[in-house]
Each structure stands twice: as structure tokens, then as C-alpha cells.
FISE-165027 format. One record per residue (C-alpha): residue number from 1; residue in three letters; x, y, z. Coordinates in steps of 0.02 Angstrom, whole numbers, m for minus. Example, Ala and Ser with C-alpha at 12.3 -4.5 7.8 and 13.67 -1.06 7.14 Angstrom:
BEGIN
<node><nr>1</nr><rest>ALA</rest><u>615</u><v>m225</v><w>390</w></node>
<node><nr>2</nr><rest>SER</rest><u>684</u><v>m53</v><w>357</w></node>
This chain:
BEGIN
<node><nr>1</nr><rest>MET</rest><u>m778</u><v>362</v><w>m1708</w></node>
<node><nr>2</nr><rest>SER</rest><u>m625</u><v>321</v><w>m1814</w></node>
<node><nr>3</nr><rest>LYS</rest><u>m624</u><v>333</v><w>m2002</w></node>
<node><nr>4</nr><rest>LEU</rest><u>m537</u><v>163</v><w>m2012</w></node>
<node><nr>5</nr><rest>PRO</rest><u>m559</u><v>m10</v><w>m1934</w></node>
<node><nr>6</nr><rest>LYS</rest><u>m449</u><v>m39</v><w>m1782</w></node>
<node><nr>7</nr><rest>ALA</rest><u>m324</u><v>m150</v><w>m1874</w></node>
<node><nr>8</nr><rest>ASN</rest><u>m291</u><v>m13</v><w>m2002</w></node>
<node><nr>9</nr><rest>GLN</rest><u>m278</u><v>134</v><w>m1883</w></node>
<node><nr>10</nr><rest>PHE</rest><u>m107</u><v>217</v><w>m1881</w></node>
<node><nr>11</nr><rest>ILE</rest><u>m20</u><v>353</v><w>m1783</w></node>
<node><nr>12</nr><rest>ASP</rest><u>m73</u><v>505</v><w>m1882</w></node>
<node><nr>13</nr><rest>ILE</rest><u>50</u><v>642</v><w>m1837</w></node>
<node><nr>14</nr><rest>SER</rest><u>m50</u><v>771</v><w>m1934</w></node>
<node><nr>15</nr><rest>ASP</rest><u>m203</u><v>729</v><w>m1830</w></node>
<node><nr>16</nr><rest>TYR</rest><u>m131</u><v>782</v><w>m1662</w></node>
<node><nr>17</nr><rest>GLY</rest><u>m284</u><v>890</v><w>m1633</w></node>
<node><nr>18</nr><rest>ARG</rest><u>m405</u><v>742</v><w>m1637</w></node>
<node><nr>19</nr><rest>PRO</rest><u>m421</u><v>715</v><w>m1447</w></node>
<node><nr>20</nr><rest>ALA</rest><u>m467</u><v>898</v><w>m1420</w></node>
<node><nr>21</nr><rest>ALA</rest><u>m579</u><v>892</v><w>m1575</w></node>
<node><nr>22</nr><rest>LYS</rest><u>m674</u><v>744</v><w>m1504</w></node>
<node><nr>23</nr><rest>ALA</rest><u>m698</u><v>834</v><w>m1339</w></node>
<node><nr>24</nr><rest>ILE</rest><u>m764</u><v>988</v><w>m1429</w></node>
<node><nr>25</nr><rest>ALA</rest><u>m882</u><v>881</v><w>m1535</w></node>
<node><nr>26</nr><rest>HIS</rest><u>m956</u><v>796</v><w>m1382</w></node>
<node><nr>27</nr><rest>LEU</rest><u>m979</u><v>964</v><w>m1295</w></node>
<node><nr>28</nr><rest>LEU</rest><u>m1073</u><v>1029</v><w>m1447</w></node>
<node><nr>29</nr><rest>LYS</rest><u>m1171</u><v>869</v><w>m1483</w></node>
<node><nr>30</nr><rest>LYS</rest><u>m1333</u><v>927</v><w>m1403</w></node>
<node><nr>31</nr><rest>THR</rest><u>m1318</u><v>1110</v><w>m1454</w></node>
<node><nr>32</nr><rest>ALA</rest><u>m1383</u><v>1201</v><w>m1608</w></node>
<node><nr>33</nr><rest>ILE</rest><u>m1204</u><v>1224</v><w>m1670</w></node>
<node><nr>34</nr><rest>THR</rest><u>m1176</u><v>1130</v><w>m1833</w></node>
<node><nr>35</nr><rest>PRO</rest><u>m1018</u><v>1064</v><w>m1917</w></node>
<node><nr>36</nr><rest>ILE</rest><u>m1031</u><v>1209</v><w>m2040</w></node>
<node><nr>37</nr><rest>HIS</rest><u>m1021</u><v>1331</v><w>m1893</w></node>
<node><nr>38</nr><rest>VAL</rest><u>m862</u><v>1244</v><w>m1835</w></node>
<node><nr>39</nr><rest>THR</rest><u>m790</u><v>1256</v><w>m2011</w></node>
<node><nr>40</nr><rest>ILE</rest><u>m824</u><v>1442</v><w>m2007</w></node>
<node><nr>41</nr><rest>GLY</rest><u>m739</u><v>1444</v><w>m1837</w></node>
<node><nr>42</nr><rest>PHE</rest><u>m579</u><v>1367</v><w>m1903</w></node>
<node><nr>43</nr><rest>THR</rest><u>m582</u><v>1490</v><w>m2048</w></node>
<node><nr>44</nr><rest>VAL</rest><u>m591</u><v>1634</v><w>m1925</w></node>
<node><nr>45</nr><rest>SER</rest><u>m449</u><v>1557</v><w>m1824</w></node>
<node><nr>46</nr><rest>GLY</rest><u>m344</u><v>1545</v><w>m1983</w></node>
<node><nr>47</nr><rest>LEU</rest><u>m380</u><v>1727</v><w>m2026</w></node>
<node><nr>48</nr><rest>LEU</rest><u>m332</u><v>1780</v><w>m1850</w></node>
<node><nr>49</nr><rest>ALA</rest><u>m168</u><v>1685</v><w>m1871</w></node>
<node><nr>50</nr><rest>ILE</rest><u>m133</u><v>1778</v><w>m2032</w></node>
<node><nr>51</nr><rest>TRP</rest><u>m173</u><v>1944</v><w>m1947</w></node>
<node><nr>52</nr><rest>CYS</rest><u>m53</u><v>1899</v><w>m1807</w></node>
<node><nr>53</nr><rest>ILE</rest><u>84</u><v>1855</v><w>m1932</w></node>
<node><nr>54</nr><rest>MET</rest><u>57</u><v>2022</v><w>m2018</w></node>
<node><nr>55</nr><rest>ASN</rest><u>73</u><v>2117</v><w>m1854</w></node>
<node><nr>56</nr><rest>GLY</rest><u>220</u><v>2020</v><w>m1785</w></node>
<node><nr>57</nr><rest>TYR</rest><u>130</u><v>1921</v><w>m1650</w></node>
<node><nr>58</nr><rest>ALA</rest><u>221</u><v>1759</v><w>m1685</w></node>
<node><nr>59</nr><rest>TRP</rest><u>166</u><v>1658</v><w>m1534</w></node>
<node><nr>60</nr><rest>ALA</rest><u>m15</u><v>1711</v><w>m1556</w></node>
<node><nr>61</nr><rest>ALA</rest><u>m5</u><v>1663</v><w>m1740</w></node>
<node><nr>62</nr><rest>ALA</rest><u>61</u><v>1492</v><w>m1690</w></node>
<node><nr>63</nr><rest>PHE</rest><u>m81</u><v>1473</v><w>m1564</w></node>
<node><nr>64</nr><rest>PHE</rest><u>m216</u><v>1513</v><w>m1692</w></node>
<node><nr>65</nr><rest>LEU</rest><u>m139</u><v>1396</v><w>m1821</w></node>
<node><nr>66</nr><rest>ILE</rest><u>m144</u><v>1253</v><w>m1695</w></node>
<node><nr>67</nr><rest>LEU</rest><u>m321</u><v>1301</v><w>m1647</w></node>
<node><nr>68</nr><rest>LYS</rest><u>m367</u><v>1301</v><w>m1831</w></node>
<node><nr>69</nr><rest>SER</rest><u>m301</u><v>1122</v><w>m1845</w></node>
<node><nr>70</nr><rest>ILE</rest><u>m404</u><v>1067</v><w>m1695</w></node>
<node><nr>71</nr><rest>LEU</rest><u>m564</u><v>1148</v><w>m1760</w></node>
<node><nr>72</nr><rest>ASP</rest><u>m527</u><v>1077</v><w>m1933</w></node>
<node><nr>73</nr><rest>ALA</rest><u>m542</u><v>904</v><w>m1855</w></node>
<node><nr>74</nr><rest>ALA</rest><u>m687</u><v>954</v><w>m1743</w></node>
<node><nr>75</nr><rest>ASP</rest><u>m808</u><v>992</v><w>m1886</w></node>
<node><nr>76</nr><rest>GLY</rest><u>m793</u><v>814</v><w>m1951</w></node>
<node><nr>77</nr><rest>GLU</rest><u>m805</u><v>742</v><w>m1776</w></node>
<node><nr>78</nr><rest>LEU</rest><u>m963</u><v>843</v><w>m1743</w></node>
<node><nr>79</nr><rest>ALA</rest><u>m1038</u><v>781</v><w>m1906</w></node>
<node><nr>80</nr><rest>ARG</rest><u>m1005</u><v>602</v><w>m1850</w></node>
<node><nr>81</nr><rest>VAL</rest><u>m1073</u><v>618</v><w>m1672</w></node>
<node><nr>82</nr><rest>LYS</rest><u>m1228</u><v>709</v><w>m1736</w></node>
<node><nr>83</nr><rest>GLU</rest><u>m1240</u><v>585</v><w>m1880</w></node>
<node><nr>84</nr><rest>THR</rest><u>m1253</u><v>729</v><w>m2004</w></node>
<node><nr>85</nr><rest>PRO</rest><u>m1118</u><v>699</v><w>m2136</w></node>
<node><nr>86</nr><rest>SER</rest><u>m1131</u><v>814</v><w>m2287</w></node>
<node><nr>87</nr><rest>TYR</rest><u>m1043</u><v>850</v><w>m2450</w></node>
<node><nr>88</nr><rest>THR</rest><u>m1072</u><v>1035</v><w>m2416</w></node>
<node><nr>89</nr><rest>GLY</rest><u>m964</u><v>1023</v><w>m2261</w></node>
<node><nr>90</nr><rest>ARG</rest><u>m835</u><v>913</v><w>m2346</w></node>
<node><nr>91</nr><rest>TYR</rest><u>m806</u><v>1034</v><w>m2490</w></node>
<node><nr>92</nr><rest>LEU</rest><u>m821</u><v>1193</v><w>m2387</w></node>
<node><nr>93</nr><rest>ASP</rest><u>m687</u><v>1126</v><w>m2270</w></node>
<node><nr>94</nr><rest>SER</rest><u>m567</u><v>1094</v><w>m2415</w></node>
<node><nr>95</nr><rest>VAL</rest><u>m601</u><v>1260</v><w>m2502</w></node>
<node><nr>96</nr><rest>ALA</rest><u>m570</u><v>1355</v><w>m2339</w></node>
<node><nr>97</nr><rest>ASP</rest><u>m407</u><v>1259</v><w>m2312</w></node>
<node><nr>98</nr><rest>ILE</rest><u>m329</u><v>1302</v><w>m2479</w></node>
<node><nr>99</nr><rest>LEU</rest><u>m381</u><v>1485</v><w>m2473</w></node>
<node><nr>100</nr><rest>LEU</rest><u>m307</u><v>1503</v><w>m2299</w></node>
<node><nr>101</nr><rest>ASN</rest><u>m147</u><v>1418</v><w>m2355</w></node>
<node><nr>102</nr><rest>ALA</rest><u>m133</u><v>1539</v><w>m2500</w></node>
<node><nr>103</nr><rest>LEU</rest><u>m158</u><v>1688</v><w>m2385</w></node>
<node><nr>104</nr><rest>ILE</rest><u>m27</u><v>1622</v><w>m2263</w></node>
<node><nr>105</nr><rest>PHE</rest><u>103</u><v>1608</v><w>m2400</w></node>
<node><nr>106</nr><rest>TYR</rest><u>54</u><v>1777</v><w>m2472</w></node>
<node><nr>107</nr><rest>MET</rest><u>84</u><v>1856</v><w>m2302</w></node>
<node><nr>108</nr><rest>LEU</rest><u>250</u><v>1765</v><w>m2281</w></node>
<node><nr>109</nr><rest>TRP</rest><u>303</u><v>1831</v><w>m2452</w></node>
<node><nr>110</nr><rest>ARG</rest><u>254</u><v>2009</v><w>m2402</w></node>
<node><nr>111</nr><rest>LEU</rest><u>353</u><v>2002</v><w>m2240</w></node>
<node><nr>112</nr><rest>THR</rest><u>512</u><v>1916</v><w>m2301</w></node>
<node><nr>113</nr><rest>ASN</rest><u>636</u><v>1945</v><w>m2440</w></node>
<node><nr>114</nr><rest>VAL</rest><u>597</u><v>1778</v><w>m2524</w></node>
<node><nr>115</nr><rest>ASN</rest><u>569</u><v>1786</v><w>m2711</w></node>
<node><nr>116</nr><rest>PHE</rest><u>385</u><v>1772</v><w>m2764</w></node>
<node><nr>117</nr><rest>LEU</rest><u>425</u><v>1626</v><w>m2879</w></node>
<node><nr>118</nr><rest>TYR</rest><u>498</u><v>1530</v><w>m2731</w></node>
<node><nr>119</nr><rest>THR</rest><u>343</u><v>1574</v><w>m2629</w></node>
<node><nr>120</nr><rest>LEU</rest><u>233</u><v>1505</v><w>m2768</w></node>
<node><nr>121</nr><rest>LEU</rest><u>338</u><v>1346</v><w>m2776</w></node>
<node><nr>122</nr><rest>ALA</rest><u>325</u><v>1324</v><w>m2587</w></node>
<node><nr>123</nr><rest>PHE</rest><u>136</u><v>1346</v><w>m2592</w></node>
<node><nr>124</nr><rest>LEU</rest><u>116</u><v>1224</v><w>m2736</w></node>
<node><nr>125</nr><rest>GLY</rest><u>231</u><v>1102</v><w>m2647</w></node>
<node><nr>126</nr><rest>MET</rest><u>129</u><v>1116</v><w>m2487</w></node>
<node><nr>127</nr><rest>GLN</rest><u>m30</u><v>1077</v><w>m2583</w></node>
<node><nr>128</nr><rest>LEU</rest><u>48</u><v>927</v><w>m2669</w></node>
<node><nr>129</nr><rest>GLN</rest><u>111</u><v>862</v><w>m2501</w></node>
<node><nr>130</nr><rest>GLY</rest><u>m63</u><v>871</v><w>m2427</w></node>
<node><nr>131</nr><rest>THR</rest><u>m137</u><v>794</v><w>m2583</w></node>
<node><nr>132</nr><rest>ILE</rest><u>m32</u><v>636</v><w>m2578</w></node>
<node><nr>133</nr><rest>TYR</rest><u>m75</u><v>612</v><w>m2394</w></node>
<node><nr>134</nr><rest>ASN</rest><u>m260</u><v>630</v><w>m2435</w></node>
<node><nr>135</nr><rest>TYR</rest><u>m242</u><v>518</v><w>m2589</w></node>
<node><nr>136</nr><rest>TYR</rest><u>m171</u><v>371</v><w>m2491</w></node>
<node><nr>137</nr><rest>TYR</rest><u>m287</u><v>400</v><w>m2344</w></node>
<node><nr>138</nr><rest>VAL</rest><u>m445</u><v>406</v><w>m2450</w></node>
<node><nr>139</nr><rest>ILE</rest><u>m393</u><v>246</v><w>m2539</w></node>
<node><nr>140</nr><rest>LEU</rest><u>m379</u><v>163</v><w>m2368</w></node>
<node><nr>141</nr><rest>ARG</rest><u>m544</u><v>233</v><w>m2305</w></node>
<node><nr>142</nr><rest>ASN</rest><u>m638</u><v>180</v><w>m2462</w></node>
<node><nr>143</nr><rest>ARG</rest><u>m563</u><v>6</v><w>m2458</w></node>
<node><nr>144</nr><rest>PHE</rest><u>m610</u><v>m28</v><w>m2278</w></node>
<node><nr>145</nr><rest>ASP</rest><u>m783</u><v>52</v><w>m2278</w></node>
<node><nr>146</nr><rest>GLY</rest><u>m731</u><v>204</v><w>m2179</w></node>
<node><nr>147</nr><rest>ASP</rest><u>m787</u><v>381</v><w>m2214</w></node>
<node><nr>148</nr><rest>THR</rest><u>m855</u><v>381</v><w>m2393</w></node>
<node><nr>149</nr><rest>THR</rest><u>m898</u><v>566</v><w>m2410</w></node>
<node><nr>150</nr><rest>SER</rest><u>m722</u><v>585</v><w>m2483</w></node>
<node><nr>151</nr><rest>ARG</rest><u>m690</u><v>504</v><w>m2651</w></node>
<node><nr>152</nr><rest>ILE</rest><u>m529</u><v>452</v><w>m2737</w></node>
<node><nr>153</nr><rest>PHE</rest><u>m584</u><v>532</v><w>m2900</w></node>
<node><nr>154</nr><rest>GLU</rest><u>m691</u><v>689</v><w>m2897</w></node>
<node><nr>155</nr><rest>LYS</rest><u>m768</u><v>694</v><w>m3071</w></node>
<node><nr>156</nr><rest>HIS</rest><u>m950</u><v>742</v><w>m3046</w></node>
<node><nr>157</nr><rest>PRO</rest><u>m1049</u><v>825</v><w>m2907</w></node>
<node><nr>158</nr><rest>PRO</rest><u>m1116</u><v>691</v><w>m2788</w></node>
<node><nr>159</nr><rest>MET</rest><u>m1300</u><v>674</v><w>m2746</w></node>
<node><nr>160</nr><rest>ALA</rest><u>m1341</u><v>787</v><w>m2600</w></node>
<node><nr>161</nr><rest>MET</rest><u>m1373</u><v>701</v><w>m2436</w></node>
<node><nr>162</nr><rest>GLU</rest><u>m1525</u><v>729</v><w>m2327</w></node>
<node><nr>163</nr><rest>ARG</rest><u>m1530</u><v>903</v><w>m2248</w></node>
<node><nr>164</nr><rest>GLU</rest><u>m1422</u><v>986</v><w>m2383</w></node>
<node><nr>165</nr><rest>LYS</rest><u>m1464</u><v>1070</v><w>m2547</w></node>
<node><nr>166</nr><rest>GLN</rest><u>m1402</u><v>1001</v><w>m2712</w></node>
<node><nr>167</nr><rest>GLN</rest><u>m1364</u><v>1177</v><w>m2773</w></node>
<node><nr>168</nr><rest>ASN</rest><u>m1246</u><v>1208</v><w>m2627</w></node>
<node><nr>169</nr><rest>VAL</rest><u>m1159</u><v>1042</v><w>m2658</w></node>
<node><nr>170</nr><rest>ASN</rest><u>m1140</u><v>1083</v><w>m2844</w></node>
<node><nr>171</nr><rest>ILE</rest><u>m1066</u><v>1257</v><w>m2813</w></node>
<node><nr>172</nr><rest>LEU</rest><u>m943</u><v>1197</v><w>m2682</w></node>
<node><nr>173</nr><rest>PHE</rest><u>m896</u><v>1045</v><w>m2788</w></node>
<node><nr>174</nr><rest>PHE</rest><u>m847</u><v>1154</v><w>m2936</w></node>
<node><nr>175</nr><rest>LEU</rest><u>m750</u><v>1270</v><w>m2822</w></node>
<node><nr>176</nr><rest>TYR</rest><u>m661</u><v>1119</v><w>m2749</w></node>
<node><nr>177</nr><rest>LYS</rest><u>m628</u><v>1046</v><w>m2921</w></node>
<node><nr>178</nr><rest>GLY</rest><u>m558</u><v>1211</v><w>m2986</w></node>
<node><nr>179</nr><rest>LEU</rest><u>m442</u><v>1234</v><w>m2837</w></node>
<node><nr>180</nr><rest>TYR</rest><u>m385</u><v>1054</v><w>m2810</w></node>
<node><nr>181</nr><rest>GLY</rest><u>m406</u><v>969</v><w>m2978</w></node>
<node><nr>182</nr><rest>VAL</rest><u>m231</u><v>1004</v><w>m3041</w></node>
<node><nr>183</nr><rest>PHE</rest><u>m153</u><v>937</v><w>m2881</w></node>
<node><nr>184</nr><rest>ASP</rest><u>m260</u><v>781</v><w>m2882</w></node>
<node><nr>185</nr><rest>LYS</rest><u>m214</u><v>746</v><w>m3062</w></node>
<node><nr>186</nr><rest>ALA</rest><u>m28</u><v>776</v><w>m3031</w></node>
<node><nr>187</nr><rest>ILE</rest><u>m21</u><v>654</v><w>m2886</w></node>
<node><nr>188</nr><rest>TYR</rest><u>m122</u><v>524</v><w>m2981</w></node>
<node><nr>189</nr><rest>LEU</rest><u>0</u><v>536</v><w>m3127</w></node>
<node><nr>190</nr><rest>LEU</rest><u>147</u><v>515</v><w>m3008</w></node>
<node><nr>191</nr><rest>ASP</rest><u>72</u><v>360</v><w>m2925</w></node>
<node><nr>192</nr><rest>ARG</rest><u>m78</u><v>295</v><w>m3022</w></node>
<node><nr>193</nr><rest>SER</rest><u>m46</u><v>115</v><w>m2969</w></node>
<node><nr>194</nr><rest>ALA</rest><u>m84</u><v>160</v><w>m2787</w></node>
<node><nr>195</nr><rest>VAL</rest><u>m270</u><v>145</v><w>m2823</w></node>
<node><nr>196</nr><rest>LYS</rest><u>m253</u><v>m44</v><w>m2848</w></node>
<node><nr>197</nr><rest>SER</rest><u>m122</u><v>m71</v><w>m2715</w></node>
<node><nr>198</nr><rest>THR</rest><u>m156</u><v>m166</v><w>m2554</w></node>
<node><nr>199</nr><rest>TRP</rest><u>8</u><v>m113</v><w>m2473</w></node>
<node><nr>200</nr><rest>PHE</rest><u>m25</u><v>28</v><w>m2349</w></node>
<node><nr>201</nr><rest>PRO</rest><u>45</u><v>m33</v><w>m2183</w></node>
<node><nr>202</nr><rest>ASN</rest><u>18</u><v>74</v><w>m2029</w></node>
<node><nr>203</nr><rest>TRP</rest><u>201</u><v>125</v><w>m2012</w></node>
<node><nr>204</nr><rest>PHE</rest><u>202</u><v>188</v><w>m2191</w></node>
<node><nr>205</nr><rest>MET</rest><u>45</u><v>292</v><w>m2166</w></node>
<node><nr>206</nr><rest>THR</rest><u>124</u><v>369</v><w>m2010</w></node>
<node><nr>207</nr><rest>ILE</rest><u>268</u><v>428</v><w>m2118</w></node>
<node><nr>208</nr><rest>VAL</rest><u>147</u><v>496</v><w>m2248</w></node>
<node><nr>209</nr><rest>SER</rest><u>52</u><v>589</v><w>m2112</w></node>
<node><nr>210</nr><rest>LEU</rest><u>204</u><v>704</v><w>m2095</w></node>
<node><nr>211</nr><rest>LEU</rest><u>140</u><v>780</v><w>m2258</w></node>
<node><nr>212</nr><rest>GLY</rest><u>m37</u><v>811</v><w>m2195</w></node>
<node><nr>213</nr><rest>LEU</rest><u>m105</u><v>986</v><w>m2167</w></node>
<node><nr>214</nr><rest>GLY</rest><u>m99</u><v>971</v><w>m1978</w></node>
<node><nr>215</nr><rest>SER</rest><u>87</u><v>929</v><w>m1985</w></node>
<node><nr>216</nr><rest>GLN</rest><u>117</u><v>1073</v><w>m2105</w></node>
<node><nr>217</nr><rest>LEU</rest><u>31</u><v>1200</v><w>m1993</w></node>
<node><nr>218</nr><rest>LEU</rest><u>126</u><v>1132</v><w>m1843</w></node>
<node><nr>219</nr><rest>ILE</rest><u>290</u><v>1156</v><w>m1937</w></node>
<node><nr>220</nr><rest>ILE</rest><u>242</u><v>1334</v><w>m1984</w></node>
<node><nr>221</nr><rest>SER</rest><u>194</u><v>1368</v><w>m1803</w></node>
<node><nr>222</nr><rest>ILE</rest><u>362</u><v>1306</v><w>m1740</w></node>
<node><nr>223</nr><rest>PHE</rest><u>458</u><v>1414</v><w>m1863</w></node>
<node><nr>224</nr><rest>LEU</rest><u>355</u><v>1566</v><w>m1813</w></node>
<node><nr>225</nr><rest>ALA</rest><u>377</u><v>1536</v><w>m1627</w></node>
<node><nr>226</nr><rest>LEU</rest><u>565</u><v>1518</v><w>m1650</w></node>
<node><nr>227</nr><rest>GLY</rest><u>574</u><v>1681</v><w>m1748</w></node>
<node><nr>228</nr><rest>LEU</rest><u>624</u><v>1591</v><w>m1908</w></node>
<node><nr>229</nr><rest>MET</rest><u>487</u><v>1654</v><w>m2024</w></node>
<node><nr>230</nr><rest>GLU</rest><u>607</u><v>1680</v><w>m2170</w></node>
<node><nr>231</nr><rest>PHE</rest><u>648</u><v>1494</v><w>m2173</w></node>
<node><nr>232</nr><rest>ILE</rest><u>468</u><v>1434</v><w>m2194</w></node>
<node><nr>233</nr><rest>ILE</rest><u>460</u><v>1456</v><w>m2383</w></node>
<node><nr>234</nr><rest>PRO</rest><u>630</u><v>1374</v><w>m2419</w></node>
<node><nr>235</nr><rest>PHE</rest><u>583</u><v>1231</v><w>m2302</w></node>
<node><nr>236</nr><rest>PHE</rest><u>424</u><v>1188</v><w>m2395</w></node>
<node><nr>237</nr><rest>ILE</rest><u>514</u><v>1191</v><w>m2562</w></node>
<node><nr>238</nr><rest>TYR</rest><u>637</u><v>1060</v><w>m2500</w></node>
<node><nr>239</nr><rest>TYR</rest><u>504</u><v>965</v><w>m2402</w></node>
<node><nr>240</nr><rest>THR</rest><u>414</u><v>929</v><w>m2565</w></node>
<node><nr>241</nr><rest>SER</rest><u>548</u><v>798</v><w>m2600</w></node>
<node><nr>242</nr><rest>MET</rest><u>460</u><v>692</v><w>m2469</w></node>
<node><nr>243</nr><rest>ILE</rest><u>325</u><v>659</v><w>m2599</w></node>
<node><nr>244</nr><rest>PHE</rest><u>446</u><v>565</v><w>m2709</w></node>
<node><nr>245</nr><rest>LEU</rest><u>517</u><v>473</v><w>m2559</w></node>
<node><nr>246</nr><rest>VAL</rest><u>350</u><v>403</v><w>m2501</w></node>
<node><nr>247</nr><rest>ILE</rest><u>299</u><v>357</v><w>m2679</w></node>
<node><nr>248</nr><rest>SER</rest><u>464</u><v>264</v><w>m2702</w></node>
<node><nr>249</nr><rest>ILE</rest><u>440</u><v>173</v><w>m2537</w></node>
<node><nr>250</nr><rest>ARG</rest><u>263</u><v>122</v><w>m2581</w></node>
<node><nr>251</nr><rest>LYS</rest><u>309</u><v>60</v><w>m2754</w></node>
<node><nr>252</nr><rest>PHE</rest><u>463</u><v>m34</v><w>m2694</w></node>
<node><nr>253</nr><rest>PHE</rest><u>374</u><v>m126</v><w>m2553</w></node>
<node><nr>254</nr><rest>SER</rest><u>219</u><v>m156</v><w>m2657</w></node>
<node><nr>255</nr><rest>LYS</rest><u>323</u><v>m247</v><w>m2788</w></node>
<node><nr>256</nr><rest>ALA</rest><u>414</u><v>m344</v><w>m2652</w></node>
<node><nr>257</nr><rest>ASP</rest><u>246</u><v>m392</v><w>m2575</w></node>
<node><nr>258</nr><rest>VAL</rest><u>178</u><v>m451</v><w>m2741</w></node>
<node><nr>259</nr><rest>SER</rest><u>334</u><v>m555</v><w>m2776</w></node>
<node><nr>260</nr><rest>LYS</rest><u>301</u><v>m656</v><w>m2618</w></node>
<node><nr>261</nr><rest>LEU</rest><u>132</u><v>m715</v><w>m2683</w></node>
């Protein structure tokens, strides 16, 4: 089941793991395995990737990062096929993502000669890249009645859904807010008019998907497999400039679209 109507579906480069994720979800549909179990699975895969990076197993690290991306999509797919969406799963997924990203960059810093400040800039840049992808994507999903467990503005804990505890939702919400709030606010300040925009063509969203977490992990995997670990941190510093490029494109074409009315 897609998160968007057919007319608004785009080639999501960061979502390359979706076909495998759907297959996994259908295999698990009639089992006792829950989406939370799959989220724990992708967390374990991410930790194994970090362990492999630490011990010099570059190809294995790349494998586990790709597997992490697939399982990251599979938990949501399983929630859809079992018809068990939850805010607990939504926030746990995001909290696990950012903590794994931080550990990946910490390990890269430990194993290379890159300055810690540059490492911090690369990590912050990576988070901002993923945030703008999510920002535009959630606007689209909310506008076309897609997946509504994600919200454009996360201000207050949502009401727990059936089968989940409000206390768990509250705890994970505040963890999410503490870890992501600054990034959400930064992107909103950079492009606050996007919320009211109707200009999000499919080709544009495909470009934006290059900034999604799946794309980022794929890039890291390629660098690792090619033995270019020391270039990962500099790459993500420069790659952050893509944020300003996509914002400029959206604003320019939005104004041009409005002028035709």
C-alpha cells in the first residue's frame, strides 16, 4: 500500500528497499512478529554495521547498512498490512535512526583523521538533509490523505491509538522532540512557505529523495565498499548544499506557477 495516491507517487531513490520490505511484510503478516520487532531488527542491523566498520569489515558493514534500510521500510509496511499503525512505532523508528546515525559518525571520526568539528558538521548536515526530505514528503502525504501518523508540526504528544499505551507514546514523543526538534525548526525557518505550497511535482520529489536516509546510507555503503571511508565526512559536509538547492528550486517554480494563475 503506497503512502500517496497513484498520481502523486514519485521515484523515491531513498526507498530502494521498498520491494524487499513489502515481501518481508507479507511473509510476516500472519506471524506473531510485530512492526516493533522489525524496528528492533533494523537497530540490530545498524549496530552490526557499526561493529563491522570498527573492525574493518567494509563490505559486511555496507551489507548491514543496506539491510538496515530494507528493515527500516519493512516495519512500516508490516504495520500497514496488519493494519496496526502506531505512534509508538513511528517515534521509536525515528529515535533509533538518529542514534544509529550518531554512532556511525562517531565511529568514522574514531577511525579517520578528520577533525571532530567537521564530523559534527557532517552529522548535523546529514540530519538536516533527511529532515527536508521528510518535511516535503509529510506535507504531500497530509495533503493527499496518505499516512497521517507523521505530522508536519510535532508540538504535543498525539492520542495513543488502539493497542498502544499513552505513556509509551508520551515518552517516545519527548525523546523524538528532543532529538529532532532543532532540525525541524531549522528547516521550517529555511522554507516556511512550503506548508502552503501546492507545487511538489514528482520529478522534484525524486531529486529531494536523494537526501533521504536510505540514499544517505547507500552513499556511505558505497564509500565503505570502495575503501574511501575518510571521504564520507567531507562528502556529507558538501552534500548539505543540496538543501539550499532544492529549496531554491521549489521557491522559484512555486512563484512561476502562481504567476500563471
